[in-house]
C-alpha positions in Angstrom: 0.0 0.0 0.0 1.4 3.4 -1.0 1.3 5.7 2.1 2.5 8.7 0.1 0.6 11.7 1.1 -0.4 14.2 -1.7 1.3 17.5 -1.6 -0.5 20.5 -0.2 0.3 22.4 -3.3 -2.4 20.4 -5.2 -5.1 22.0 -3.1 -5.7 25.7 -3.9 -8.5 27.6 -2.2 -11.2 28.9 -4.4 -11.6 32.7 -4.5 -14.7 33.9 -2.9 -17.2 35.5 -5.3 -19.8 37.4 -3.3 -22.0 38.1 -6.3 -22.5 34.4 -7.1 -22.9 33.2 -3.5 -26.7 33.6 -3.5 -27.2 32.9 -7.2 -30.0 30.5 -8.0 -29.3 27.5 -10.2 -32.6 27.9 -12.1 -34.7 31.0 -13.0 -37.2 32.1 -10.4 -40.7 31.6 -11.7 -44.0 32.7 -10.3 -46.9 30.3 -9.7 -48.6 31.2 -13.0 -45.3 31.1 -15.0 -44.4 27.7 -13.7 -47.9 26.4 -14.4 -47.9 27.5 -18.0 -44.4 26.0 -18.5 -45.8 22.6 -17.4 -48.9 23.1 -19.5 -46.9 23.6 -22.7 -45.2 20.3 -22.1 -48.5 18.5 -22.1 -49.1 17.5 -25.7 -52.7 16.5 -25.3 -53.7 19.7 -23.5 -52.0 21.8 -26.2 -53.9 19.9 -28.9 -57.2 20.5 -27.1 -56.3 24.2 -26.8 -55.6 24.4 -30.5 -58.9 22.7 -31.4 -60.8 25.1 -29.1 -59.0 28.1 -30.6 -59.9 26.9 -34.1 -63.5 26.3 -33.1 -63.7 29.7 -31.5 -62.2 31.3 -34.6 -64.7 29.6 -36.9 -67.6 30.5 -34.5 -66.6 34.2 -34.9 -65.6 34.4 -38.5 -67.2 31.3 -40.1 -70.6 32.8 -40.8 -68.9 35.5 -42.8 -67.0 33.1 -45.1 -69.8 32.9 -47.7 -72.6 35.1 -49.0 -75.4 33.3 -47.3 -77.3 34.6 -44.2 -78.1 32.2 -41.4 -81.8 32.9 -41.6 -82.1 33.3 -45.4 -84.7 30.8 -46.7 -85.1 29.4 -50.2 -87.2 26.3 -50.8 -85.7 25.9 -54.2 -82.5 24.8 -52.6 -84.0 22.8 -49.7 -82.0 19.8 -48.4 -79.0 20.2 -50.7 -76.2 17.8 -49.8 -72.8 19.2 -48.8 -70.4 20.0 -51.6 -66.8 21.2 -51.0 -64.5 22.1 -53.8 -61.4 19.9 -54.2 -62.7 17.4 -51.6 -65.7 16.6 -53.9 -63.5 14.3 -55.9 -63.1 12.0 -52.8 -66.4 10.2 -52.9 -66.1 8.4 -49.5 -66.1 11.8 -47.7 -69.7 12.4 -48.7 -69.1 16.0 -49.7 -69.5 15.6 -53.5 -73.0 17.0 -53.7 -74.7 13.7 -54.3 -77.4 11.7 -52.5 -77.5 7.9 -52.6 -80.2 5.3 -51.9 -80.1 1.5 -52.0 -83.3 -0.3 -53.1 -84.1 -4.0 -53.1 -86.5 -5.9 -55.4 -86.9 -9.4 -56.9 -85.3 -8.2 -60.1 -82.6 -5.8 -61.0 -85.0 -3.7 -63.2 -87.5 -3.4 -60.4 -84.8 -2.3 -57.9 -83.5 0.2 -60.5 -87.0 1.6 -61.0 -87.3 2.1 -57.2 -84.0 3.8 -57.0 -85.0 6.2 -59.9 -88.3 6.9 -58.2 -86.6 7.8 -55.0 -85.1 10.8 -56.8 -88.0 11.7 -59.0 -87.0 9.7 -62.0 -84.6 12.2 -63.6 -82.3 9.7 -65.3 -80.0 12.4 -66.7 -78.7 13.2 -63.2 -79.0 9.7 -61.6 -76.5 6.8 -62.0 -77.4 3.3 -60.8 -75.0 0.6 -59.7 -76.0 -3.0 -59.3 -74.7 -4.2 -55.9 -76.0 -7.8 -55.9 -77.8 -9.9 -58.4 -80.9 -11.9 -57.4 -80.1 -15.5 -56.5 -82.2 -17.8 -54.4 -83.7 -16.0 -51.5 -81.4 -13.0 -52.0 -83.0 -9.9 -53.6 -81.4 -7.7 -56.1 -79.9 -4.6 -54.6 -79.3 -1.4 -56.7 -77.7 1.8 -55.5 -79.0 5.1 -57.0 -76.8 8.2 -56.9 -78.2 11.6 -57.9 -76.2 14.7 -58.5 -78.6 17.1 -56.7 -76.8 20.3 -57.9 -77.1 19.3 -61.5 -80.7 18.2 -61.0 -81.7 21.6 -59.5 -79.3 23.5 -61.8 -77.5 25.2 -58.8 -74.0 26.3 -59.5 -72.9 27.5 -56.1 -71.6 25.1 -53.5 -73.0 24.6 -50.0 -70.1 23.3 -47.8 -72.4 21.8 -45.2 -75.5 21.5 -47.3 -78.9 23.1 -46.6 -81.8 22.3 -44.3 -85.4 21.7 -45.1 -86.0 25.4 -45.6 -83.0 26.0 -47.8 -80.9 27.7 -45.2 -77.1 27.3 -45.5 -76.0 24.9 -42.8 -72.4 26.2 -42.9 -73.5 29.6 -41.7 -76.1 28.2 -39.3 -73.6 25.7 -37.8 -71.0 28.3 -36.9 -73.7 30.8 -35.9 -75.1 28.1 -33.6 -71.6 27.3 -32.2 -71.1 31.0 -31.4 -74.4 31.1 -29.5 -73.9 27.8 -27.7 -70.4 28.8 -26.6 -71.6 32.2 -25.4 -74.3 30.6 -23.3 -72.0 27.9 -21.9 -69.1 30.3 -21.2 -71.3 32.9 -19.5 -73.1 30.3 -17.4 -69.8 28.7 -16.4 -68.3 32.1 -15.5 -71.3 33.0 -13.3 -71.2 29.5 -11.7 -67.5 29.9 -10.9 -67.8 33.4 -9.4 -70.7 32.5 -7.2 -69.4 29.0 -6.3 -65.9 30.2 -5.4 -67.1 33.1 -3.3 -69.9 31.1 -1.6 -67.7 28.0 -0.9 -64.7 30.1 0.1 -66.6 32.1 2.7 -68.4 29.0 4.0 -65.2 27.0 4.4 -62.8 29.7 5.7 -65.0 31.2 8.4 -66.8 28.0 9.4 -68.9 27.9 12.5 -72.4 29.5 12.3 -71.6 31.0 8.9 -70.8 27.6 7.5 -73.9 26.0 9.0 -76.3 28.6 7.6 -74.8 28.6 4.1 -74.7 24.8 4.0 -78.4 24.5 5.0 -79.3 26.8 2.1 -77.3 24.5 -0.3 -79.1 21.4 1.1 -82.5 23.0 0.4 -81.5 23.7 -3.2 -80.0 20.3 -3.7 -83.2 18.7 -2.5 -85.0 20.0 -5.6 -84.0 18.2 -8.8 -81.9 20.3 -11.1 -83.8 19.5 -14.2 -87.1 20.5 -12.6 -85.7 23.9 -11.6 -84.3 24.4 -15.1 -87.6 23.5 -16.8 -89.6 25.7 -14.4 -87.4 28.7 -15.1 -87.7 28.2 -18.8 -91.5 28.0 -18.6 -91.7 31.1 -16.3 -89.4 33.3 -18.3 -89.7 34.2 -21.9 -87.8 31.8 -24.2 -84.4 33.2 -25.2 -80.7 33.3 -24.4 -81.2 35.2 -21.1 -83.7 32.7 -19.7 -81.5 29.7 -20.6 -78.5 31.3 -18.9 -80.5 32.0 -15.7 -81.9 28.5 -15.8 -78.4 27.0 -16.1 -76.9 29.1 -13.3 -79.6 29.1 -10.7 -78.3 25.8 -9.3 -75.2 25.2 -11.4 -72.9 26.9 -8.8 -73.6 24.4 -6.1 -71.1 21.8 -7.1 -68.4 24.5 -7.4 -69.2 25.8 -3.9 -69.0 22.3 -2.4 -65.7 21.6 -4.0 -64.1 24.9 -2.9 -65.5 24.6 0.6 -64.1 21.1 1.0 -60.7 22.2 -0.1 -60.6 25.3 2.0 -61.6 23.3 5.1 -58.7 20.9 4.4 -56.1 23.6 3.7 -56.9 26.3 6.3 -55.6 24.2 9.2 -52.4 23.1 7.5 -49.0 24.2 8.7 -48.2 26.7 6.0 -51.5 28.5 6.5 -51.1 28.6 10.3 -47.6 29.9 9.9 -48.8 32.7 7.6 -51.5 33.6 10.2 -48.9 33.5 13.0 -46.7 36.0 11.1 -49.7 38.4 11.0 -50.9 37.8 7.4 -54.4 39.2 6.9 -57.2 37.0 5.6 -57.1 38.3 2.0 -53.3 37.4 1.8 -53.9 33.9 3.2 -56.7 33.4 0.6 -54.8 34.9 -2.3 -51.3 33.5 -1.7 -51.9 30.1 0.0 -55.5 28.8 -0.4 -56.5 30.0 -4.0 -53.3 28.6 -5.7 -54.0 25.2 -4.1 -57.7 25.2 -5.1 -57.1 26.6 -8.6 -56.7 23.2 -10.2 -60.1 22.0 -9.0 -61.8 25.3 -9.9 -60.4 25.1 -13.4 -61.3 21.4 -14.0 -64.8 21.9 -12.6 -65.3 25.0 -14.8 -64.0 23.1 -17.8 -66.5 20.3 -17.2 -69.3 22.9 -16.7 -68.9 24.4 -20.2 -69.6 21.2 -22.3 -72.3 20.1 -19.8 -74.1 23.5 -20.3 -73.9 23.0 -24.1 -75.4 19.5 -23.8 -78.1 20.7 -21.4 -79.1 23.4 -23.9 -79.3 20.7 -26.6 -81.5 18.6 -24.4 -83.8 21.5 -23.8 -84.1 21.9 -27.6 -85.0 18.2 -27.9 -88.0 18.6 -25.5 -89.1 21.9 -27.1 -87.8 24.3 -24.4 -84.7 25.5 -26.2 -84.1 28.7 -28.1 -87.1 30.0 -30.1 -87.0 29.7 -33.9 -85.3 30.8 -36.0 -82.3 31.3 -33.6 -79.7 28.7 -34.3 -77.7 26.8 -31.7 -76.0 23.4 -31.8 -79.0 22.0 -29.9 -81.6 23.3 -32.3 -79.6 22.2 -35.3 -79.3 18.7 -34.0 -83.0 18.7 -33.2 -83.8 19.7 -36.8 -81.5 17.1 -38.3 -82.8 14.3 -36.1 -86.2 14.2 -37.8 -84.5 13.4 -41.2 -81.5 11.4 -39.9 -82.0 8.4 -42.1 -82.5 10.3 -45.4 -80.4 13.4 -44.9 -77.9 12.5 -42.2 -75.6 15.5 -43.0 -78.1 17.9 -41.4 -77.3 16.5 -38.0 -73.7 15.1 -38.5 -71.9 18.4 -38.7 -73.4 20.0 -35.5 -73.0 16.7 -33.7 -69.3 16.6 -34.8 -68.8 20.1 -33.5 -70.3 19.3 -30.1 -68.1 16.2 -29.9 -64.9 18.2 -30.6 -65.9 20.8 -28.0 -66.5 18.1 -25.4 -63.2 16.2 -26.1 -61.1 19.3 -26.3 -62.4 20.8 -23.1 -61.9 17.6 -21.2 -58.3 17.1 -22.4 -57.4 20.7 -21.8 -59.0 20.5 -18.3 -56.9 17.5 -17.4 -53.8 19.3 -18.5 -54.7 22.5 -16.6 -55.4 20.4 -13.5 -51.9 18.9 -13.5 -50.3 22.3 -14.4 -52.0 24.2 -11.6 -51.4 21.6 -8.9 -48.5 22.9 -6.7 -47.7 19.3 -5.8 -46.7 18.6 -9.4 -43.9 21.1 -9.4 -40.5 19.7 -10.2 
């Protein structure tokens, strides 16, 4: 074993640098900056955000992208199928301006006659394709395809088609998206403000204040939400204002309960007690310590409230308590298309697709925001 000791000359003291003594190894970020940094790393949340931005953009500017008004009626162009330039050459997309129908009969000729009769018998604009020949117990099946634009001699294209009154569905779909998003966002904002204030006061002060406020909530919860909404719609005049009031009259209760439960859990924790011991006022405790820890649940609950409000408005339209005609919303458009779903499915498909995208995008974005705003998720 070598017992040779290293020379002291090999060890040189490092010069003291007062300026770097307290230097942080990473940049100092506020709560919101740190949250949005984590949000940007969530691919799913960013995709959901992009989809919502695109839908909001189309809701604002989509109705102005063609020359048709949302309420302009023309029975001459009623129930025109969708036709989109460039994409019309891809038949399986269903946007080539044609309608198809499959008919069955004992012979090919009889099935062809049924297919021609389905479109009025105009053979110049109808093509027929034999799908199956008759054999044994199997009937002949013939598909009839009509170029509706050629049959009605219409040269302009309707990207989403038209409804039974000849109104352009592209304009009405984005007009309806705008109205539905406005109703849902305003209702969710009111629910959030009332729920956070109500639940925060109830949970933070506790005691008699909490008992009184919670007894009021229990009375409201005892009444079915749907009954309250329907009664408010029936009492008030049909319109956007009445639907917003109906959605918010009891919609804030879930937000208030969530905020109250979190405040009750957090207000007795060490960091809150330490802040109070140091003399921090109530508003600072709420703003600096309680609100950041509850923000994730507030955001996720608000994000779930928005699509829920859109679907509730659609349900009210189905039972005849939605917006009055001719105002367009996603609910009224789906209700109009449901009556002719088997023959003209495109009338309902496009509004239903928009509602589906809104729901999925909000849910994915809400999950990402929940993780980003949770202080426990910090690296």
